[in-house]
DOBADREN-666055 format. One record per residue: residue in three letters; x, y negated, z negated of N, C-alpha, C in turn. Coordinates in nm, 2 decimals, padded with zeros to 4 digits. Layout:
REM residues N
<rec ALA; <X; Y; Z>; <X; Y; Z>; <X; Y; Z>>
...
***
This chain:
REM residues 188
<rec MET; <02.68; 01.87; 00.88>; <02.54; 01.83; 00.92>; <02.51; 01.88; 01.06>>
<rec GLU; <02.40; 01.92; 01.08>; <02.36; 01.97; 01.21>; <02.29; 01.87; 01.29>>
<rec ASP; <02.29; 01.88; 01.42>; <02.22; 01.79; 01.51>; <02.07; 01.78; 01.48>>
<rec SER; <02.02; 01.89; 01.44>; <01.87; 01.89; 01.42>; <01.84; 01.80; 01.30>>
<rec ASP; <01.93; 01.79; 01.20>; <01.91; 01.70; 01.09>; <01.90; 01.56; 01.13>>
<rec ILE; <01.98; 01.52; 01.22>; <01.99; 01.39; 01.27>; <01.86; 01.35; 01.34>>
<rec LYS; <01.82; 01.45; 01.43>; <01.70; 01.42; 01.51>; <01.58; 01.41; 01.42>>
<rec ILE; <01.57; 01.49; 01.31>; <01.45; 01.48; 01.22>; <01.46; 01.34; 01.15>>
<rec PHE; <01.57; 01.30; 01.10>; <01.59; 01.17; 01.04>; <01.55; 01.06; 01.14>>
<rec GLY; <01.59; 01.07; 01.26>; <01.56; 00.97; 01.36>; <01.41; 00.97; 01.38>>
<rec LYS; <01.34; 01.08; 01.39>; <01.20; 01.08; 01.41>; <01.12; 01.02; 01.29>>
<rec LYS; <01.17; 01.05; 01.17>; <01.10; 01.00; 01.05>; <01.12; 00.85; 01.05>>
<rec GLN; <01.24; 00.80; 01.09>; <01.27; 00.66; 01.08>; <01.18; 00.59; 01.19>>
<rec ALA; <01.16; 00.65; 01.30>; <01.08; 00.59; 01.41>; <00.93; 00.59; 01.37>>
<rec GLN; <00.89; 00.70; 01.30>; <00.75; 00.71; 01.26>; <00.73; 00.60; 01.15>>
<rec SER; <00.82; 00.58; 01.06>; <00.81; 00.48; 00.96>; <00.80; 00.34; 01.02>>
<rec CYS; <00.88; 00.31; 01.12>; <00.87; 00.19; 01.19>; <00.73; 00.17; 01.25>>
<rec ASP; <00.68; 00.27; 01.32>; <00.55; 00.26; 01.38>; <00.44; 00.24; 01.27>>
<rec ASP; <00.45; 00.30; 01.16>; <00.36; 00.28; 01.05>; <00.36; 00.14; 01.00>>
<rec GLU; <00.48; 00.08; 00.98>; <00.50; -00.05; 00.94>; <00.44; -00.15; 01.04>>
<rec LEU; <00.46; -00.12; 01.17>; <00.40; -00.21; 01.27>; <00.24; -00.21; 01.27>>
<rec ARG; <00.19; -00.09; 01.25>; <00.04; -00.07; 01.24>; <-00.01; -00.15; 01.11>>
<rec LEU; <00.07; -00.14; 01.01>; <00.03; -00.21; 00.88>; <00.03; -00.36; 00.90>>
<rec ILE; <00.13; -00.41; 00.97>; <00.14; -00.56; 01.00>; <00.03; -00.60; 01.09>>
<rec SER; <00.00; -00.52; 01.19>; <-00.11; -00.55; 01.28>; <-00.24; -00.55; 01.21>>
<rec ARG; <-00.27; -00.46; 01.12>; <-00.39; -00.46; 01.04>; <-00.40; -00.59; 00.95>>
<rec MET; <-00.29; -00.62; 00.89>; <-00.29; -00.74; 00.81>; <-00.32; -00.87; 00.89>>
<rec GLU; <-00.26; -00.88; 01.00>; <-00.28; -00.99; 01.09>; <-00.43; -01.00; 01.14>>
<rec GLU; <-00.48; -00.88; 01.17>; <-00.62; -00.87; 01.21>; <-00.71; -00.92; 01.09>>
<rec ALA; <-00.68; -00.88; 00.97>; <-00.76; -00.92; 00.85>; <-00.75; -01.07; 00.83>>
<rec ARG; <-00.64; -01.12; 00.85>; <-00.62; -01.27; 00.84>; <-00.70; -01.34; 00.95>>
<rec ALA; <-00.69; -01.29; 01.07>; <-00.75; -01.36; 01.19>; <-00.90; -01.35; 01.18>>
<rec ASN; <-00.96; -01.24; 01.13>; <-01.11; -01.23; 01.13>; <-01.17; -01.29; 01.00>>
<rec GLY; <-01.08; -01.34; 00.92>; <-01.13; -01.41; 00.80>; <-01.15; -01.32; 00.67>>
<rec ASN; <-01.12; -01.19; 00.69>; <-01.15; -01.10; 00.58>; <-01.05; -01.13; 00.46>>
<rec MET; <-00.93; -01.17; 00.49>; <-00.84; -01.19; 00.37>; <-00.88; -01.31; 00.29>>
<rec ASP; <-00.93; -01.41; 00.36>; <-00.98; -01.53; 00.29>; <-01.11; -01.49; 00.21>>
<rec LYS; <-01.19; -01.41; 00.27>; <-01.31; -01.37; 00.20>; <-01.28; -01.29; 00.08>>
<rec ALA; <-01.18; -01.20; 00.09>; <-01.14; -01.12; -00.03>; <-01.09; -01.21; -00.14>>
<rec ALA; <-01.01; -01.31; -00.11>; <-00.96; -01.40; -00.21>; <-01.08; -01.48; -00.28>>
<rec ARG; <-01.17; -01.52; -00.19>; <-01.29; -01.59; -00.25>; <-01.38; -01.50; -00.33>>
<rec LEU; <-01.39; -01.38; -00.29>; <-01.46; -01.28; -00.37>; <-01.40; -01.27; -00.51>>
<rec GLY; <-01.27; -01.25; -00.52>; <-01.21; -01.24; -00.65>; <-01.23; -01.36; -00.73>>
<rec ASP; <-01.22; -01.48; -00.66>; <-01.24; -01.61; -00.74>; <-01.38; -01.61; -00.79>>
<rec TYR; <-01.48; -01.58; -00.70>; <-01.62; -01.58; -00.74>; <-01.65; -01.49; -00.86>>
<rec LEU; <-01.60; -01.37; -00.85>; <-01.62; -01.27; -00.96>; <-01.56; -01.32; -01.09>>
<rec SER; <-01.44; -01.38; -01.08>; <-01.37; -01.43; -01.20>; <-01.45; -01.54; -01.27>>
<rec ASP; <-01.51; -01.63; -01.18>; <-01.59; -01.73; -01.24>; <-01.71; -01.68; -01.31>>
<rec ILE; <-01.77; -01.57; -01.27>; <-01.88; -01.51; -01.34>; <-01.83; -01.45; -01.47>>
<rec PHE; <-01.72; -01.38; -01.47>; <-01.67; -01.33; -01.60>; <-01.63; -01.43; -01.70>>
<rec LEU; <-01.57; -01.54; -01.65>; <-01.53; -01.65; -01.74>; <-01.64; -01.73; -01.81>>
<rec LYS; <-01.76; -01.72; -01.75>; <-01.88; -01.79; -01.81>; <-01.95; -01.68; -01.89>>
<rec GLU; <-01.89; -01.64; -02.00>; <-01.94; -01.53; -02.08>; <-02.08; -01.54; -02.13>>
<rec GLU; <-02.11; -01.66; -02.19>; <-02.25; -01.67; -02.24>; <-02.35; -01.66; -02.13>>
<rec GLU; <-02.33; -01.73; -02.02>; <-02.42; -01.72; -01.91>; <-02.43; -01.58; -01.86>>
<rec LEU; <-02.32; -01.51; -01.85>; <-02.32; -01.37; -01.80>; <-02.40; -01.28; -01.89>>
<rec LEU; <-02.38; -01.29; -02.02>; <-02.45; -01.21; -02.12>; <-02.60; -01.23; -02.11>>
<rec LYS; <-02.64; -01.36; -02.09>; <-02.79; -01.39; -02.08>; <-02.84; -01.32; -01.95>>
<rec ARG; <-02.77; -01.33; -01.84>; <-02.82; -01.26; -01.72>; <-02.83; -01.11; -01.74>>
<rec LEU; <-02.74; -01.05; -01.81>; <-02.75; -00.91; -01.83>; <-02.86; -00.87; -01.93>>
<rec GLU; <-02.89; -00.95; -02.02>; <-02.99; -00.92; -02.12>; <-03.13; -00.88; -02.06>>
<rec SER; <-03.16; -00.94; -01.95>; <-03.29; -00.91; -01.89>; <-03.30; -00.77; -01.84>>
<rec VAL; <-03.18; -00.71; -01.81>; <-03.18; -00.57; -01.76>; <-03.14; -00.47; -01.87>>
<rec VAL; <-03.04; -00.50; -01.95>; <-03.00; -00.40; -02.05>; <-03.04; -00.43; -02.20>>
<rec GLY; <-03.11; -00.54; -02.22>; <-03.16; -00.58; -02.35>; <-03.06; -00.67; -02.42>>
<rec LYS; <-03.10; -00.71; -02.54>; <-03.02; -00.80; -02.62>; <-02.88; -00.75; -02.65>>
<rec LEU; <-02.78; -00.83; -02.62>; <-02.64; -00.79; -02.64>; <-02.58; -00.86; -02.76>>
<rec ASP; <-02.65; -00.86; -02.86>; <-02.61; -00.93; -02.99>; <-02.53; -00.83; -03.07>>
<rec TYR; <-02.40; -00.81; -03.03>; <-02.32; -00.71; -03.09>; <-02.20; -00.78; -03.15>>
<rec PRO; <-02.13; -00.72; -03.25>; <-02.00; -00.78; -03.30>; <-01.90; -00.80; -03.19>>
<rec GLN; <-01.80; -00.89; -03.21>; <-01.70; -00.92; -03.11>; <-01.63; -00.80; -03.05>>
<rec PRO; <-01.59; -00.70; -03.13>; <-01.52; -00.58; -03.07>; <-01.61; -00.51; -02.97>>
<rec VAL; <-01.74; -00.50; -02.99>; <-01.83; -00.44; -02.90>; <-01.85; -00.53; -02.78>>
<rec GLN; <-01.86; -00.66; -02.79>; <-01.87; -00.75; -02.68>; <-01.74; -00.74; -02.59>>
<rec PHE; <-01.63; -00.72; -02.66>; <-01.50; -00.71; -02.59>; <-01.51; -00.58; -02.50>>
<rec GLN; <-01.56; -00.47; -02.56>; <-01.57; -00.35; -02.48>; <-01.67; -00.36; -02.37>>
<rec ILE; <-01.78; -00.43; -02.39>; <-01.87; -00.46; -02.28>; <-01.80; -00.53; -02.16>>
<rec LYS; <-01.72; -00.63; -02.20>; <-01.65; -00.71; -02.10>; <-01.55; -00.62; -02.02>>
<rec ILE; <-01.48; -00.53; -02.09>; <-01.39; -00.44; -02.03>; <-01.46; -00.34; -01.94>>
<rec LEU; <-01.57; -00.29; -01.98>; <-01.65; -00.20; -01.89>; <-01.70; -00.27; -01.77>>
<rec MET; <-01.74; -00.39; -01.78>; <-01.79; -00.47; -01.67>; <-01.67; -00.50; -01.57>>
<rec PHE; <-01.56; -00.53; -01.63>; <-01.44; -00.56; -01.55>; <-01.40; -00.43; -01.47>>
<rec PHE; <-01.40; -00.32; -01.54>; <-01.37; -00.19; -01.48>; <-01.47; -00.16; -01.36>>
<rec ALA; <-01.60; -00.18; -01.39>; <-01.70; -00.15; -01.29>; <-01.68; -00.24; -01.17>>
<rec ALA; <-01.65; -00.37; -01.19>; <-01.63; -00.46; -01.08>; <-01.51; -00.41; -01.00>>
<rec GLU; <-01.40; -00.38; -01.06>; <-01.28; -00.33; -00.99>; <-01.31; -00.20; -00.91>>
<rec TYR; <-01.38; -00.11; -00.98>; <-01.42; 00.01; -00.92>; <-01.50; -00.01; -00.79>>
<rec THR; <-01.59; -00.10; -00.80>; <-01.68; -00.13; -00.69>; <-01.60; -00.20; -00.57>>
<rec ILE; <-01.52; -00.29; -00.61>; <-01.43; -00.35; -00.50>; <-01.35; -00.24; -00.43>>
<rec ASN; <-01.29; -00.15; -00.50>; <-01.22; -00.04; -00.44>; <-01.30; 00.05; -00.36>>
<rec ARG; <-01.43; 00.07; -00.40>; <-01.52; 00.16; -00.33>; <-01.58; 00.10; -00.21>>
<rec VAL; <-01.60; -00.03; -00.21>; <-01.68; -00.09; -00.10>; <-01.60; -00.16; 00.00>>
<rec LEU; <-01.49; -00.23; -00.04>; <-01.41; -00.31; 00.06>; <-01.35; -00.21; 00.16>>
<rec PRO; <-01.34; -00.25; 00.28>; <-01.30; -00.16; 00.39>; <-01.15; -00.12; 00.39>>
<rec ASN; <-01.06; -00.19; 00.33>; <-00.92; -00.15; 00.34>; <-00.84; -00.20; 00.22>>
<rec THR; <-00.72; -00.14; 00.21>; <-00.63; -00.17; 00.09>; <-00.59; -00.32; 00.08>>
<rec PHE; <-00.57; -00.39; 00.19>; <-00.53; -00.53; 00.19>; <-00.64; -00.61; 00.12>>
<rec LEU; <-00.76; -00.58; 00.16>; <-00.87; -00.66; 00.11>; <-00.90; -00.63; -00.04>>
<rec LYS; <-00.89; -00.50; -00.07>; <-00.91; -00.46; -00.21>; <-00.80; -00.53; -00.30>>
<rec THR; <-00.68; -00.52; -00.26>; <-00.57; -00.58; -00.33>; <-00.58; -00.73; -00.35>>
<rec THR; <-00.62; -00.79; -00.24>; <-00.63; -00.94; -00.24>; <-00.74; -00.98; -00.34>>
<rec ALA; <-00.86; -00.91; -00.33>; <-00.97; -00.95; -00.42>; <-00.94; -00.92; -00.56>>
<rec ILE; <-00.88; -00.81; -00.59>; <-00.85; -00.77; -00.73>; <-00.74; -00.86; -00.79>>
<rec ASN; <-00.64; -00.90; -00.70>; <-00.53; -00.99; -00.75>; <-00.59; -01.13; -00.78>>
<rec ALA; <-00.68; -01.18; -00.70>; <-00.75; -01.31; -00.73>; <-00.83; -01.30; -00.86>>
<rec LEU; <-00.90; -01.19; -00.87>; <-00.98; -01.17; -01.00>; <-00.89; -01.17; -01.12>>
<rec TYR; <-00.79; -01.09; -01.12>; <-00.69; -01.08; -01.23>; <-00.62; -01.22; -01.26>>
<rec ASN; <-00.57; -01.28; -01.15>; <-00.50; -01.41; -01.17>; <-00.59; -01.51; -01.23>>
<rec ASN; <-00.71; -01.52; -01.19>; <-00.80; -01.62; -01.24>; <-00.85; -01.59; -01.38>>
<rec ILE; <-00.86; -01.47; -01.42>; <-00.89; -01.43; -01.55>; <-00.77; -01.46; -01.64>>
<rec LYS; <-00.66; -01.43; -01.59>; <-00.53; -01.46; -01.67>; <-00.52; -01.61; -01.69>>
<rec ASP; <-00.55; -01.69; -01.59>; <-00.54; -01.84; -01.61>; <-00.66; -01.89; -01.69>>
<rec GLY; <-00.78; -01.84; -01.68>; <-00.90; -01.89; -01.74>; <-00.93; -01.84; -01.88>>
<rec ASP; <-00.88; -01.72; -01.92>; <-00.90; -01.66; -02.05>; <-00.78; -01.57; -02.08>>
<rec SER; <-00.67; -01.64; -02.11>; <-00.55; -01.56; -02.13>; <-00.55; -01.47; -02.25>>
<rec ALA; <-00.63; -01.50; -02.35>; <-00.64; -01.42; -02.47>; <-00.71; -01.28; -02.43>>
<rec PHE; <-00.82; -01.29; -02.35>; <-00.89; -01.17; -02.31>; <-00.79; -01.09; -02.21>>
<rec TYR; <-00.73; -01.16; -02.12>; <-00.64; -01.09; -02.03>; <-00.53; -01.02; -02.10>>
<rec ALA; <-00.47; -01.09; -02.20>; <-00.36; -01.02; -02.27>; <-00.40; -00.90; -02.35>>
<rec GLU; <-00.52; -00.91; -02.41>; <-00.57; -00.80; -02.49>; <-00.61; -00.69; -02.40>>
<rec PHE; <-00.68; -00.72; -02.29>; <-00.73; -00.61; -02.21>; <-00.61; -00.55; -02.13>>
<rec SER; <-00.52; -00.63; -02.08>; <-00.41; -00.57; -02.00>; <-00.31; -00.48; -02.08>>
<rec ASP; <-00.31; -00.51; -02.21>; <-00.23; -00.42; -02.30>; <-00.30; -00.30; -02.35>>
<rec GLY; <-00.43; -00.30; -02.33>; <-00.51; -00.19; -02.39>; <-00.52; -00.06; -02.31>>
<rec ALA; <-00.57; 00.04; -02.37>; <-00.58; 00.17; -02.30>; <-00.72; 00.20; -02.25>>
<rec GLU; <-00.81; 00.10; -02.27>; <-00.95; 00.13; -02.23>; <-00.97; 00.18; -02.09>>
<rec TYR; <-00.90; 00.12; -01.99>; <-00.91; 00.16; -01.85>; <-00.88; 00.31; -01.84>>
<rec SER; <-00.78; 00.35; -01.91>; <-00.74; 00.49; -01.90>; <-00.85; 00.59; -01.94>>
<rec PHE; <-00.93; 00.55; -02.04>; <-01.05; 00.63; -02.07>; <-01.15; 00.63; -01.96>>
<rec TYR; <-01.17; 00.52; -01.90>; <-01.27; 00.51; -01.79>; <-01.22; 00.59; -01.66>>
<rec TYR; <-01.09; 00.58; -01.64>; <-01.03; 00.66; -01.53>; <-01.04; 00.81; -01.55>>
<rec LEU; <-01.02; 00.85; -01.68>; <-01.04; 00.99; -01.71>; <-01.18; 01.03; -01.70>>
<rec ALA; <-01.27; 00.95; -01.74>; <-01.42; 00.98; -01.72>; <-01.45; 01.00; -01.58>>
<rec MET; <-01.39; 00.92; -01.49>; <-01.42; 00.93; -01.34>; <-01.36; 01.06; -01.29>>
<rec ARG; <-01.26; 01.12; -01.35>; <-01.20; 01.24; -01.30>; <-01.26; 01.37; -01.35>>
<rec LYS; <-01.34; 01.36; -01.46>; <-01.39; 01.48; -01.52>; <-01.48; 01.55; -01.42>>
<rec GLU; <-01.47; 01.68; -01.44>; <-01.56; 01.77; -01.35>; <-01.69; 01.77; -01.42>>
<rec SER; <-01.77; 01.68; -01.39>; <-01.90; 01.66; -01.46>; <-02.01; 01.64; -01.35>>
<rec PRO; <-02.13; 01.68; -01.38>; <-02.24; 01.66; -01.28>; <-02.27; 01.51; -01.28>>
<rec SER; <-02.23; 01.44; -01.38>; <-02.27; 01.29; -01.39>; <-02.15; 01.21; -01.44>>
<rec VAL; <-02.08; 01.15; -01.34>; <-01.97; 01.06; -01.38>; <-02.02; 00.94; -01.46>>
<rec ILE; <-02.14; 00.90; -01.43>; <-02.20; 00.79; -01.51>; <-02.22; 00.82; -01.65>>
<rec ALA; <-02.26; 00.95; -01.68>; <-02.27; 00.99; -01.82>; <-02.14; 00.99; -01.89>>
<rec GLU; <-02.03; 01.03; -01.82>; <-01.90; 01.03; -01.88>; <-01.85; 00.89; -01.90>>
<rec ILE; <-01.89; 00.80; -01.81>; <-01.85; 00.65; -01.84>; <-01.93; 00.61; -01.96>>
<rec GLY; <-02.05; 00.64; -01.98>; <-02.13; 00.60; -02.10>; <-02.07; 00.66; -02.22>>
<rec LYS; <-02.02; 00.78; -02.22>; <-01.96; 00.85; -02.34>; <-01.83; 00.78; -02.37>>
<rec ALA; <-01.75; 00.74; -02.27>; <-01.62; 00.67; -02.29>; <-01.65; 00.53; -02.35>>
<rec PHE; <-01.75; 00.46; -02.30>; <-01.79; 00.33; -02.36>; <-01.83; 00.35; -02.51>>
<rec ALA; <-01.91; 00.44; -02.54>; <-01.96; 00.46; -02.68>; <-01.84; 00.49; -02.77>>
<rec MET; <-01.75; 00.58; -02.72>; <-01.63; 00.61; -02.80>; <-01.54; 00.49; -02.82>>
<rec LEU; <-01.52; 00.41; -02.72>; <-01.44; 00.29; -02.73>; <-01.50; 00.19; -02.83>>
<rec CYS; <-01.63; 00.19; -02.84>; <-01.71; 00.10; -02.93>; <-01.71; 00.16; -03.08>>
<rec GLY; <-01.65; 00.28; -03.09>; <-01.66; 00.34; -03.22>; <-01.79; 00.41; -03.25>>
<rec LYS; <-01.87; 00.43; -03.15>; <-02.01; 00.49; -03.16>; <-02.02; 00.62; -03.08>>
<rec GLU; <-01.92; 00.70; -03.09>; <-01.92; 00.83; -03.02>; <-02.04; 00.91; -03.06>>
<rec ASP; <-02.10; 00.97; -02.96>; <-02.22; 01.05; -02.97>; <-02.35; 00.97; -03.01>>
<rec ASP; <-02.34; 00.83; -03.00>; <-02.46; 00.75; -03.03>; <-02.53; 00.73; -02.89>>
<rec ALA; <-02.64; 00.79; -02.88>; <-02.72; 00.79; -02.75>; <-02.75; 00.65; -02.70>>
<rec ASP; <-02.78; 00.56; -02.80>; <-02.80; 00.42; -02.75>; <-02.68; 00.35; -02.69>>
<rec PHE; <-02.56; 00.38; -02.74>; <-02.44; 00.32; -02.69>; <-02.40; 00.39; -02.56>>
<rec ILE; <-02.42; 00.52; -02.55>; <-02.40; 00.59; -02.43>; <-02.49; 00.54; -02.32>>
<rec ASN; <-02.61; 00.52; -02.35>; <-02.71; 00.46; -02.25>; <-02.67; 00.32; -02.21>>
<rec LEU; <-02.63; 00.24; -02.31>; <-02.59; 00.10; -02.28>; <-02.47; 00.11; -02.18>>
<rec GLY; <-02.37; 00.19; -02.20>; <-02.26; 00.20; -02.11>; <-02.30; 00.24; -01.97>>
<rec LYS; <-02.39; 00.34; -01.96>; <-02.43; 00.38; -01.83>; <-02.51; 00.27; -01.76>>
<rec ARG; <-02.60; 00.20; -01.83>; <-02.67; 00.10; -01.77>; <-02.58; -00.02; -01.73>>
<rec MET; <-02.49; -00.05; -01.81>; <-02.39; -00.16; -01.78>; <-02.31; -00.13; -01.66>>
<rec PHE; <-02.26; -00.01; -01.65>; <-02.18; 00.03; -01.54>; <-02.26; 00.03; -01.41>>
<rec ASN; <-02.38; 00.09; -01.41>; <-02.47; 00.09; -01.29>; <-02.50; -00.06; -01.25>>
<rec LEU; <-02.54; -00.14; -01.35>; <-02.58; -00.28; -01.32>; <-02.47; -00.35; -01.25>>
<rec VAL; <-02.35; -00.35; -01.31>; <-02.24; -00.42; -01.25>; <-02.20; -00.37; -01.12>>
<rec CYS; <-02.20; -00.24; -01.10>; <-02.17; -00.18; -00.96>; <-02.27; -00.23; -00.86>>
<rec GLU; <-02.40; -00.23; -00.90>; <-02.50; -00.28; -00.80>; <-02.48; -00.43; -00.77>>
<rec GLU; <-02.46; -00.51; -00.88>; <-02.44; -00.65; -00.86>; <-02.32; -00.69; -00.78>>
<rec VAL; <-02.21; -00.62; -00.80>; <-02.09; -00.65; -00.73>; <-02.10; -00.60; -00.58>>
<rec SER; <-02.17; -00.49; -00.56>; <-02.20; -00.45; -00.42>; <-02.28; -00.55; -00.35>>
<rec ALA; <-02.38; -00.60; -00.42>; <-02.47; -00.71; -00.35>; <-02.39; -00.83; -00.32>>
<rec ILE; <-02.30; -00.87; -00.41>; <-02.21; -00.99; -00.39>; <-02.12; -00.97; -00.27>>
<rec ILE; <-02.06; -00.85; -00.27>; <-01.97; -00.82; -00.15>; <-02.05; -00.83; -00.02>>
<rec GLU; <-02.17; -00.78; -00.02>; <-02.25; -00.79; 00.11>; <-02.27; -00.94; 00.15>>
<rec ILE; <-02.28; -01.03; 00.05>; <-02.30; -01.17; 00.09>; <-02.18; -01.22; 00.16>>
<rec PHE; <-02.06; -01.17; 00.12>; <-01.94; -01.22; 00.19>; <-01.92; -01.18; 00.33>>
<rec ASP; <-02.00; -01.08; 00.37>; <-02.01; -01.04; 00.51>; <-01.87; -01.01; 00.57>>
<rec PHE; <-01.80; -00.91; 00.52>; <-01.67; -00.87; 00.57>; <-01.69; -00.81; 00.71>>
<rec VAL; <-01.59; -00.84; 00.79>; <-01.59; -00.78; 00.93>; <-01.53; -00.64; 00.91>>
<rec VAL; <-01.61; -00.54; 00.96>; <-01.56; -00.40; 00.96>; <-01.53; -00.36; 01.10>>
<rec ALA; <-01.40; -00.32; 01.11>; <-01.35; -00.29; 01.25>; <-01.38; -00.14; 01.28>>
***
């Protein structure tokens, strides 16, 4: 082993320690300014909305129309909404700690409040199709989301279902963004 190998290892170890200290400092700052608590409350609030399914569907009907679909399609609507909420949290919240805190609270409350839905959706592949839609080289990611939704509903190439998926995704993203604004996160 050469001396230069040891020095490189020492530098990497010191850099790793500095990174860890910065991470701890950021976490402490997020706790001190109330952002961590706000993120947990955000996840709780969003899960409460999702758990009140009938109320949620009624609120959505004014924008997307009557949602009187068979149970498998309603399940796909819920999955798309959940994906859109998680996507928005990841896009809007200012750092990884807050994103993780909000999403963990959301998932934990859904798991406790509707374990059947949680078990079915956490074992499913639906999210994979939405992630793939987000990664496609397409002029419109929203169109790809709509196509993925229609396909998951067994209505591939059905323009009405594609449009429903697009409208649902946009609506949930807008609503969750507005809700996040209400929580007034401190941005450093």
